[in-house]
C-alpha positions in Angstrom: 5.5 44.8 -52.1 7.0 42.5 -50.4 10.4 41.2 -50.2 10.0 38.2 -53.2 8.1 40.3 -55.0 10.7 43.1 -55.2 13.6 40.3 -56.2 11.1 39.1 -59.0 10.7 43.0 -60.3 14.2 43.8 -60.4 14.8 40.2 -61.9 11.9 41.1 -64.5 13.7 44.2 -65.4 16.9 42.6 -66.1 15.4 40.2 -68.2 12.9 42.7 -70.5 16.2 44.0 -71.9 18.8 41.8 -73.9 21.4 42.7 -71.3 21.8 44.7 -68.2 23.0 48.0 -68.7 26.2 48.7 -67.1 24.4 50.6 -63.8 22.5 47.2 -63.5 25.9 44.9 -63.8 27.5 47.2 -61.1 24.6 47.2 -58.8 24.0 43.5 -59.2 27.7 42.8 -58.5 27.6 44.3 -54.7 25.2 41.9 -53.5 22.8 44.6 -52.2 20.2 45.1 -55.4 17.5 44.5 -53.4 18.4 46.4 -50.7 19.5 49.7 -53.3 15.9 49.3 -54.9 14.3 49.4 -51.4 15.9 52.5 -50.9 15.5 54.0 -54.4 11.9 53.6 -53.7 11.7 54.9 -50.6 13.5 58.2 -51.9 11.4 58.3 -55.0 7.9 58.0 -52.9 9.2 60.4 -50.5 11.6 63.0 -52.0 13.5 63.0 -48.9 16.2 61.1 -47.7 15.7 61.6 -44.0 12.2 59.6 -44.4 14.0 56.3 -45.8 17.2 56.0 -42.9 15.9 52.2 -42.1 16.2 51.6 -45.9 19.6 53.7 -46.4 20.9 51.6 -43.0 20.1 48.1 -44.5 22.1 49.1 -47.7 25.0 50.2 -45.5 25.0 46.9 -43.6 24.4 45.0 -46.7 27.3 46.8 -48.1 29.4 45.8 -45.2 28.3 42.6 -45.0 29.2 42.3 -48.2 32.7 43.3 -48.5 32.0 46.2 -50.6 34.1 48.8 -48.6 37.2 48.0 -50.2 35.6 48.5 -53.5 34.9 52.7 -52.4 38.3 53.0 -50.5 39.6 56.0 -51.6 43.3 55.9 -53.0 46.2 58.5 -53.4 46.4 59.6 -57.5 
């Protein structure tokens, strides 16, 4: 499946529902929803995260590029 097909698939999945659920809203807000979809699809197909290193690295790079590191910084309670 090409990148354009993936984007269309993600968009169609959201459009099939009346509203995106909380998970959809959160992953779309990261700017890395396409990379996330590729990563989870890889795991679904292989059942082995070790086989998905390329997808995981692409997601990690997107996460940093979008400035999402601040979203997940741990803070002292």
